[in-house]
VOGU-3710 file (C-alpha; in Angstrom, 3 decimals, decimal comma):
1> mskallkaaa> 0,529/23,364/18,161  1,008/19,609/17,594  1,009/20,109/13,822  3,691/22,737/14,346  5,711/20,124/16,269  5,698/17,831/13,227  6,658/20,666/10,907  9,540/21,720/13,141  10,807/18,123/13,223  10,587/17,847/9,430
11> lgqnaklegf> 12,589/21,059/9,065  15,120/20,232/11,759  14,184/23,283/13,825  15,496/22,062/17,157  15,084/25,319/19,060  11,390/25,383/18,177  11,041/21,765/19,193  12,612/22,429/22,563  10,156/25,274/23,116  7,187/23,098/22,188
21> langvyinfk> 8,337/20,313/24,493  8,944/22,762/27,340  5,332/23,894/26,938  4,052/20,348/27,253  3,257/19,527/23,625  2,687/15,770/23,294  5,851/14,406/21,705  4,162/11,349/20,157  1,332/13,246/18,472  0,330/11,525/15,210
31> dkatgrtali> -0,883/13,317/12,112  -4,491/12,294/11,424  -3,911/11,782/7,704  -0,548/9,973/7,684  -0,068/8,770/11,250  3,444/10,212/11,241  5,072/11,385/14,474  7,768/14,020/14,958  10,410/11,271/15,133  9,206/9,761/11,871
41> esaiaghadt> 9,278/13,208/10,222  12,856/13,735/11,384  13,842/10,299/10,060  12,304/11,004/6,654  14,074/14,358/6,408  17,392/13,007/7,681  17,837/15,287/10,696  19,947/13,174/13,059  20,310/15,893/15,701  16,542/16,337/15,723
51> arllienaas> 16,001/12,592/16,032  18,411/12,464/18,989  16,639/15,397/20,655  13,282/13,654/20,307  14,658/10,342/21,550  16,181/12,051/24,580  12,716/13,419/25,352  11,110/9,954/25,273  9,767/9,884/21,724  8,331/6,464/20,891
61> ldcaddvlgy> 10,927/4,598/18,843  8,574/2,008/17,424  5,476/3,983/16,519  4,492/3,243/12,909  2,714/5,510/10,442  -0,803/4,687/9,305  -0,164/4,580/5,554  2,770/2,233/4,931  3,253/0,950/8,454  6,862/2,180/8,548
71> talgwaahqg> 8,482/3,075/11,847  11,139/5,789/12,036  13,717/3,044/11,390  11,745/1,840/8,379  11,612/5,359/6,945  15,334/5,918/7,559  16,012/2,640/5,733  13,774/3,778/2,869  15,454/7,170/2,558  18,972/5,824/2,850
81> hmhivktlla> 19,795/7,888/5,942  22,504/5,788/7,538  23,164/8,356/10,287  19,510/8,117/11,348  19,611/4,322/11,196  22,638/4,279/13,506  20,971/6,725/15,895  17,815/4,632/16,114  19,678/1,340/16,473  21,813/2,830/19,255
91> acasvdltec> 18,570/3,765/21,009  17,366/0,132/20,664  14,631/0,661/18,077  12,960/-2,639/17,165  14,797/-3,891/14,108  12,086/-6,241/12,803  8,921/-4,397/13,754  6,173/-4,230/11,133  2,678/-2,827/11,184  -0,340/-2,834/8,822
101> eiqqtpvmia> -1,010/-5,333/6,076  2,129/-4,618/4,034  4,357/-5,924/6,846  7,695/-4,861/5,399  10,563/-4,813/7,870  13,348/-2,207/7,676  15,730/-4,708/6,078  13,158/-5,497/3,366  12,735/-1,784/2,720  16,480/-1,154/2,538
111> areghhdivv> 16,929/-4,167/0,234  14,227/-2,872/-2,103  15,763/0,602/-2,258  19,281/-0,741/-2,790  20,847/0,670/0,391  23,573/-1,942/0,835  25,280/-0,407/3,881  21,978/-0,049/5,707  21,148/-3,706/5,048  24,543/-4,584/6,545
121> allaaganvh> 23,871/-2,420/9,609  20,430/-3,917/10,150  21,728/-7,468/9,847  24,493/-6,644/12,333  21,775/-5,425/14,705  20,000/-8,766/14,452  17,489/-8,276/11,629  15,801/-11,550/10,694  16,369/-12,339/6,992  13,689/-15,045/7,022
131> lesgnarnal> 10,662/-12,871/7,864  8,059/-12,479/5,132  5,946/-9,485/4,180  2,167/-9,475/3,912  2,339/-10,792/0,360  4,815/-13,626/0,952  8,023/-11,799/0,030  11,184/-11,486/2,063  14,308/-9,348/1,845  15,946/-11,742/-0,621
141> siaeecgrtd> 13,030/-12,023/-3,035  12,462/-8,258/-2,901  16,137/-7,606/-3,664  15,996/-10,099/-6,552  12,880/-8,456/-8,005  14,562/-5,044/-7,869  17,855/-6,199/-9,372  19,926/-5,488/-6,245  22,541/-8,131/-7,067  25,060/-7,079/-4,402
151> ivgmlkkqga> 22,410/-7,263/-1,694  21,150/-10,609/-3,027  24,633/-12,097/-2,683  25,057/-10,731/0,815  21,672/-12,032/1,972  22,388/-15,481/0,591  25,636/-15,549/2,575  23,479/-14,862/5,629  21,443/-17,975/4,847  18,454/-16,226/3,283
161> lapaspaeis> 16,230/-18,367/1,045  13,525/-17,190/-1,324  10,046/-17,822/0,127  7,766/-20,340/-1,489  5,084/-18,483/-3,413  1,480/-19,478/-2,724  -0,065/-21,644/-5,397  -1,865/-19,637/-8,070  -5,284/-20,994/-8,985  -7,429/-19,471/-11,709
171> iswpivtadl> -10,497/-20,184/-13,763  -11,354/-18,684/-17,112  -13,168/-15,372/-17,339  -16,234/-15,191/-19,570  -15,325/-13,518/-22,852  -16,054/-9,787/-22,721  -14,988/-7,579/-25,608  -13,403/-4,155/-25,178  -16,627/-2,276/-25,945  -18,434/-4,274/-23,188
181> sdvndadpas> -21,396/-4,866/-25,492  -21,451/-8,581/-24,731  -21,524/-8,376/-20,923  -24,075/-10,944/-19,756  -26,011/-9,451/-16,832  -27,306/-12,907/-15,921  -23,707/-14,090/-15,303  -21,994/-12,556/-12,239  -18,517/-13,341/-13,582  -19,326/-11,539/-16,834
191> vlrgfmlamh> -20,599/-8,513/-14,896  -17,454/-8,390/-12,743  -15,217/-8,761/-15,811  -17,038/-5,924/-17,512  -16,671/-3,709/-14,442  -12,953/-4,383/-14,147  -12,318/-3,653/-17,823  -14,407/-0,481/-17,627  -12,573/0,735/-14,530  -9,198/-0,055/-16,088
201> rwetdcysqq> -10,095/1,997/-19,145  -11,460/4,838/-16,981  -8,332/5,075/-14,822  -6,032/4,774/-17,842  -7,915/7,543/-19,673  -7,871/9,777/-16,586  -4,130/9,298/-16,182  -3,529/10,110/-19,850  -5,583/13,284/-19,496  -3,628/14,238/-16,396
211> qsagdeepld> -0,316/13,760/-18,222  -1,508/15,864/-21,138  -3,114/18,626/-19,101  -1,164/21,841/-18,584  -1,384/24,446/-15,869  -3,743/26,489/-18,010  -6,056/23,535/-18,706  -6,500/21,579/-15,470  -8,510/18,380/-15,355  -12,278/18,741/-15,365
221> wsviqqaqnq> -13,075/16,728/-12,273  -16,802/16,909/-12,878  -16,321/15,062/-16,170  -14,060/12,493/-14,496  -16,594/11,941/-11,724  -19,411/11,617/-14,250  -17,485/8,989/-16,226  -16,862/7,009/-13,052  -20,513/7,303/-12,057  -21,526/5,836/-15,413
231> vferfctpkp> -19,389/2,756/-14,734  -20,910/2,331/-11,282  -24,455/2,836/-12,576  -23,836/0,135/-15,173  -22,249/-2,497/-12,939  -22,877/-1,757/-9,241  -25,822/-1,719/-6,867  -27,470/1,709/-6,582  -26,639/2,643/-3,016  -24,818/5,576/-1,373
241> rtygrlgsfg> -21,062/5,082/-1,295  -19,982/7,849/1,053  -16,400/6,664/1,203  -16,101/5,649/-2,421  -13,612/6,827/-5,008  -15,368/10,148/-5,636  -13,540/10,459/-8,932  -10,087/9,631/-7,559  -7,811/7,555/-9,748  -4,280/6,238/-9,601
251> fpptytpddt> -1,597/4,697/-11,753  -0,967/1,857/-12,256  -4,724/1,247/-12,410  -6,441/-0,621/-9,588  -7,852/-3,185/-12,011  -6,094/-4,689/-15,029  -7,139/-7,149/-17,751  -4,512/-9,513/-16,312  -6,244/-9,865/-12,934  -7,322/-13,489/-12,584
261> lvsiepqarr> -10,566/-15,060/-11,437  -9,864/-17,509/-8,611  -13,229/-18,785/-7,416  -17,007/-18,405/-7,601  -18,996/-19,221/-4,464  -22,803/-19,085/-4,726  -24,632/-18,205/-1,513  -28,304/-17,813/-0,591  -28,966/-14,389/-2,122  -25,600/-13,418/-3,496
271> vllmtlqaps> -22,429/-14,799/-4,999  -18,829/-14,261/-3,918  -16,154/-13,962/-6,599  -12,483/-13,969/-5,626  -9,874/-12,422/-7,892  -6,091/-12,046/-7,713  -4,287/-8,938/-8,837  -1,706/-9,196/-11,598  1,926/-9,968/-10,640  3,005/-6,514/-11,829
281> trmryevlfs> 1,598/-4,851/-8,703  4,115/-4,140/-5,904  1,699/-5,156/-3,163  -0,451/-7,960/-4,558  -3,934/-8,548/-3,162  -6,584/-11,181/-3,451  -9,957/-9,479/-3,697  -13,416/-10,692/-2,713  -16,394/-9,195/-4,531  -19,976/-9,715/-3,407
291> lvrkggvwri> -22,629/-9,531/-6,132  -26,398/-9,554/-5,620  -29,150/-10,422/-8,087  -32,385/-8,557/-8,636  -34,779/-9,333/-11,455  -32,269/-11,735/-12,988  -29,567/-9,030/-13,155  -26,328/-9,281/-11,154  -24,687/-6,185/-9,717  -21,517/-5,665/-7,659
301> dtkkrrpwgs> -22,319/-4,716/-4,088  -19,166/-4,820/-1,954  -15,433/-5,414/-2,150  -12,948/-6,747/0,397  -9,260/-7,545/0,106  -6,258/-9,005/1,895  -2,606/-9,515/0,931  -2,082/-12,474/-1,372  -1,016/-15,554/0,515  -2,051/-14,084/3,840
311> sanwevail> -4,332/-15,644/6,412  -5,390/-12,176/7,590  -9,049/-11,259/7,864  -10,684/-9,641/4,858  -10,768/-5,846/5,050  -13,392/-3,613/3,468  -12,029/-1,947/0,334  -13,184/0,806/-2,000  -14,564/-0,294/-5,350
//
C-alpha cells in the first residue's frame, strides 16, 4: 500500500492519495531503493496540487532522498518546477538543507540546471550563497562551470565569491603500459595503477558494447562479469565481495588514467595509497586504497572514499 502511495503521488492521483491517507497509510513512507517520499515524488513530477495535499496532511517538508540527498525543494529546483518551489517555500521548507556527502543546496542545484527564476526565488527566501558542497563548490562556482552566465552575474551581485579550491598534491605514478605487461607486483603503486587502467578499459569496453548492442542482441552479462573477475583476480585479494560490482559498469568510468596519486603510507602489514579523481568528474572524490602483501606480491584489499576537500570520515566504497 505504501508503494502505491508513492505511485499515486508521482501520477498526481489526488483522489487515490486521499483514500490512502484516510486508511492510515504512513504519509512519510520512504522507498527502500531511492529513499523518496510521496512529497518528493510529487515535486519531481511537478504536481503542485498533490504537493499541497500532502503538505496539508503533515508530509515532512525536509525529508531527503537516499541517493542524491535532495529534499522535495531540491528536486523541484532540479526539475525547474517554479510552482512547486513556491508551494514549498510558502510552507516554510528549509531553503539551505542538505543531506549525504554531496551536500548540494537547492540554490546550487538550480544554478547548475540554469533555472534563473528559481535561483531568484530561493535567494529571496534567504538562501545562503556562501555555502559549499561536499567537494568545495558553491552556487557561483557551479554556475560558472556550467556556463550559466546570467546566474553568475546575479550571484556576484549578491556578494557570492568563488570558493578556494583545496591544494592539489600529486606524486608520479610508476610507468605502466597499456597492455599491463610491466606491472610490478612488488610495487603497490604499480599494482594500483595497473588495476585502475584495467578497470578503465573494462568499463569503456562495456559501455561501447552497450551502445552498439541492439534489442535483438542484448549484452552478454556473463562475459562482462567474467572480464571483470579477471581484473579482480589479477589485482585484488581473493576474498568474497558480496556487495561488489557484480559486473555493473557506468559511464564516465569510475577510474581514469588522469586520476592522480596523492600519497603512499606504509603500515605494519599493509600500505595505504590515496588517489584523487580527475577534475572531469561532477562529484570529485579522494580515494583511499588498502593493499596487502603476501609472498612479496601486493594486492588491493579495500577501498574507501570521501568528497575531495572534505573533512568527513572515510566511507567504505565498492572497488
